Gaussian input, Z-matrix of N, CA and C with variables (Angstrom, degrees):
# hf/3-21g

backbone

0 1
 N
 C     1     B1
 C     2     B2     1     A1
 N     3     B3     2     A2     1     D1
 C     4     B4     3     A3     2     D2
 C     5     B5     4     A4     3     D3
 N     6     B6     5     A5     4     D4
 C     7     B7     6     A6     5     D5
 C     8     B8     7     A7     6     D6
 N     9     B9     8     A8     7     D7
 C    10    B10     9     A9     8     D8
 C    11    B11    10    A10     9     D9
 N    12    B12    11    A11    10    D10
 C    13    B13    12    A12    11    D11
 C    14    B14    13    A13    12    D12
 N    15    B15    14    A14    13    D13
 C    16    B16    15    A15    14    D14
 C    17    B17    16    A16    15    D15
 N    18    B18    17    A17    16    D16
 C    19    B19    18    A18    17    D17
 C    20    B20    19    A19    18    D18
 N    21    B21    20    A20    19    D19
 C    22    B22    21    A21    20    D20
 C    23    B23    22    A22    21    D21
 N    24    B24    23    A23    22    D22
 C    25    B25    24    A24    23    D23
 C    26    B26    25    A25    24    D24
 N    27    B27    26    A26    25    D25
 C    28    B28    27    A27    26    D26
 C    29    B29    28    A28    27    D27
 N    30    B30    29    A29    28    D28
 C    31    B31    30    A30    29    D29
 C    32    B32    31    A31    30    D30
 N    33    B33    32    A32    31    D31
 C    34    B34    33    A33    32    D32
 C    35    B35    34    A34    33    D33
 N    36    B36    35    A35    34    D34
 C    37    B37    36    A36    35    D35
 C    38    B38    37    A37    36    D36
 N    39    B39    38    A38    37    D37
 C    40    B40    39    A39    38    D38
 C    41    B41    40    A40    39    D39
 N    42    B42    41    A41    40    D40
 C    43    B43    42    A42    41    D41
 C    44    B44    43    A43    42    D42
 N    45    B45    44    A44    43    D43
 C    46    B46    45    A45    44    D44
 C    47    B47    46    A46    45    D45
 N    48    B48    47    A47    46    D46
 C    49    B49    48    A48    47    D47
 C    50    B50    49    A49    48    D48
 N    51    B51    50    A50    49    D49
 C    52    B52    51    A51    50    D50
 C    53    B53    52    A52    51    D51
 N    54    B54    53    A53    52    D52
 C    55    B55    54    A54    53    D53
 C    56    B56    55    A55    54    D54
 N    57    B57    56    A56    55    D55
 C    58    B58    57    A57    56    D56
 C    59    B59    58    A58    57    D57
 N    60    B60    59    A59    58    D58
 C    61    B61    60    A60    59    D59
 C    62    B62    61    A61    60    D60
 N    63    B63    62    A62    61    D61
 C    64    B64    63    A63    62    D62
 C    65    B65    64    A64    63    D63
 N    66    B66    65    A65    64    D64
 C    67    B67    66    A66    65    D65
 C    68    B68    67    A67    66    D66
 N    69    B69    68    A68    67    D67
 C    70    B70    69    A69    68    D68
 C    71    B71    70    A70    69    D69
 N    72    B72    71    A71    70    D70
 C    73    B73    72    A72    71    D71
 C    74    B74    73    A73    72    D72
 N    75    B75    74    A74    73    D73
 C    76    B76    75    A75    74    D74
 C    77    B77    76    A76    75    D75
 N    78    B78    77    A77    76    D76
 C    79    B79    78    A78    77    D77
 C    80    B80    79    A79    78    D78
 N    81    B81    80    A80    79    D79
 C    82    B82    81    A81    80    D80
 C    83    B83    82    A82    81    D81
 N    84    B84    83    A83    82    D82
 C    85    B85    84    A84    83    D83
 C    86    B86    85    A85    84    D84
 N    87    B87    86    A86    85    D85
 C    88    B88    87    A87    86    D86
 C    89    B89    88    A88    87    D87

   B1=1.4696
   B2=1.5406
   B3=1.2649
   B4=1.4818
   B5=1.5622
   B6=1.3378
   B7=1.5478
   B8=1.5396
   B9=1.3384
   B10=1.5359
   B11=1.4579
   B12=1.3659
   B13=1.4486
   B14=1.5531
   B15=1.3249
   B16=1.4785
   B17=1.4715
   B18=1.3068
   B19=1.4761
   B20=1.5376
   B21=1.3146
   B22=1.4545
   B23=1.5570
   B24=1.3513
   B25=1.4101
   B26=1.5692
   B27=1.3849
   B28=1.4663
   B29=1.5636
   B30=1.3260
   B31=1.4922
   B32=1.5357
   B33=1.2943
   B34=1.4548
   B35=1.5633
   B36=1.3177
   B37=1.4465
   B38=1.6157
   B39=1.3040
   B40=1.4786
   B41=1.4407
   B42=1.3691
   B43=1.4623
   B44=1.5792
   B45=1.3240
   B46=1.4917
   B47=1.4739
   B48=1.2812
   B49=1.5477
   B50=1.5547
   B51=1.2448
   B52=1.4084
   B53=1.5617
   B54=1.3195
   B55=1.4441
   B56=1.5309
   B57=1.3382
   B58=1.4848
   B59=1.5461
   B60=1.3198
   B61=1.5243
   B62=1.5714
   B63=1.3832
   B64=1.4748
   B65=1.4628
   B66=1.3295
   B67=1.4736
   B68=1.5502
   B69=1.3446
   B70=1.5286
   B71=1.4777
   B72=1.3212
   B73=1.4790
   B74=1.4850
   B75=1.3383
   B76=1.4426
   B77=1.5896
   B78=1.2539
   B79=1.4229
   B80=1.5443
   B81=1.3522
   B82=1.4407
   B83=1.5905
   B84=1.3909
   B85=1.5218
   B86=1.4942
   B87=1.2884
   B88=1.4571
   B89=1.4814
   A1=110.66
   A2=116.55
   A3=116.56
   A4=110.42
   A5=113.12
   A6=116.27
   A7=106.29
   A8=115.33
   A9=120.25
   A10=108.49
   A11=120.97
   A12=123.82
   A13=109.28
   A14=111.65
   A15=114.06
   A16=112.56
   A17=119.66
   A18=125.56
   A19=106.11
   A20=119.55
   A21=126.64
   A22=108.36
   A23=117.36
   A24=123.52
   A25=107.81
   A26=109.86
   A27=118.28
   A28=110.86
   A29=115.50
   A30=117.93
   A31=109.24
   A32=114.54
   A33=118.56
   A34=109.76
   A35=113.77
   A36=121.48
   A37=108.19
   A38=113.37
   A39=121.63
   A40=116.16
   A41=113.54
   A42=117.83
   A43=109.42
   A44=118.11
   A45=119.34
   A46=116.65
   A47=114.80
   A48=118.68
   A49=111.58
   A50=115.83
   A51=118.80
   A52=114.66
   A53=114.32
   A54=123.42
   A55=106.42
   A56=117.06
   A57=121.75
   A58=106.16
   A59=115.67
   A60=117.17
   A61=108.68
   A62=113.70
   A63=114.79
   A64=111.80
   A65=118.58
   A66=124.30
   A67=111.72
   A68=114.67
   A69=119.27
   A70=112.06
   A71=119.24
   A72=120.76
   A73=110.49
   A74=120.65
   A75=121.22
   A76=109.39
   A77=114.05
   A78=115.37
   A79=113.38
   A80=115.74
   A81=119.83
   A82=103.77
   A83=115.12
   A84=117.67
   A85=113.70
   A86=118.34
   A87=118.35
   A88=112.71
   D1=-19.58
   D2=176.69
   D3=-69.14
   D4=-26.39
   D5=-178.26
   D6=-61.93
   D7=-43.09
   D8=-176.21
   D9=-63.62
   D10=-35.85
   D11=-179.50
   D12=-65.31
   D13=-45.11
   D14=178.27
   D15=-66.18
   D16=-34.41
   D17=-175.70
   D18=-67.82
   D19=-40.37
   D20=178.60
   D21=-64.92
   D22=-40.70
   D23=-175.53
   D24=-64.37
   D25=-49.18
   D26=-177.74
   D27=-65.50
   D28=-31.32
   D29=-179.77
   D30=-69.24
   D31=-42.48
   D32=-177.56
   D33=-66.81
   D34=-39.61
   D35=179.69
   D36=-60.75
   D37=-47.57
   D38=174.31
   D39=-54.72
   D40=-44.27
   D41=179.13
   D42=-65.15
   D43=-42.45
   D44=171.98
   D45=-55.24
   D46=-44.59
   D47=176.38
   D48=-64.67
   D49=-41.21
   D50=-179.77
   D51=-65.76
   D52=-37.04
   D53=176.10
   D54=-63.63
   D55=-44.76
   D56=-174.20
   D57=-68.65
   D58=-40.24
   D59=-179.39
   D60=-61.68
   D61=-47.07
   D62=179.49
   D63=-55.23
   D64=-48.17
   D65=179.81
   D66=-56.58
   D67=-42.83
   D68=173.62
   D69=-62.49
   D70=-41.37
   D71=-178.97
   D72=-66.59
   D73=-42.87
   D74=177.49
   D75=-63.47
   D76=-38.88
   D77=-177.91
   D78=-69.80
   D79=-28.73
   D80=-173.60
   D81=-80.82
   D82=-35.36
   D83=-178.96
   D84=-61.90
   D85=-39.12
   D86=-179.94
   D87=-86.13

């Protein structure tokens, strides 16, 4: 069960990174 906890943690971390990347991309485009 601890594996699922870590998976959820990693997923939320990945989402945050993806959001940051998207923001950086839009900032670089303009």
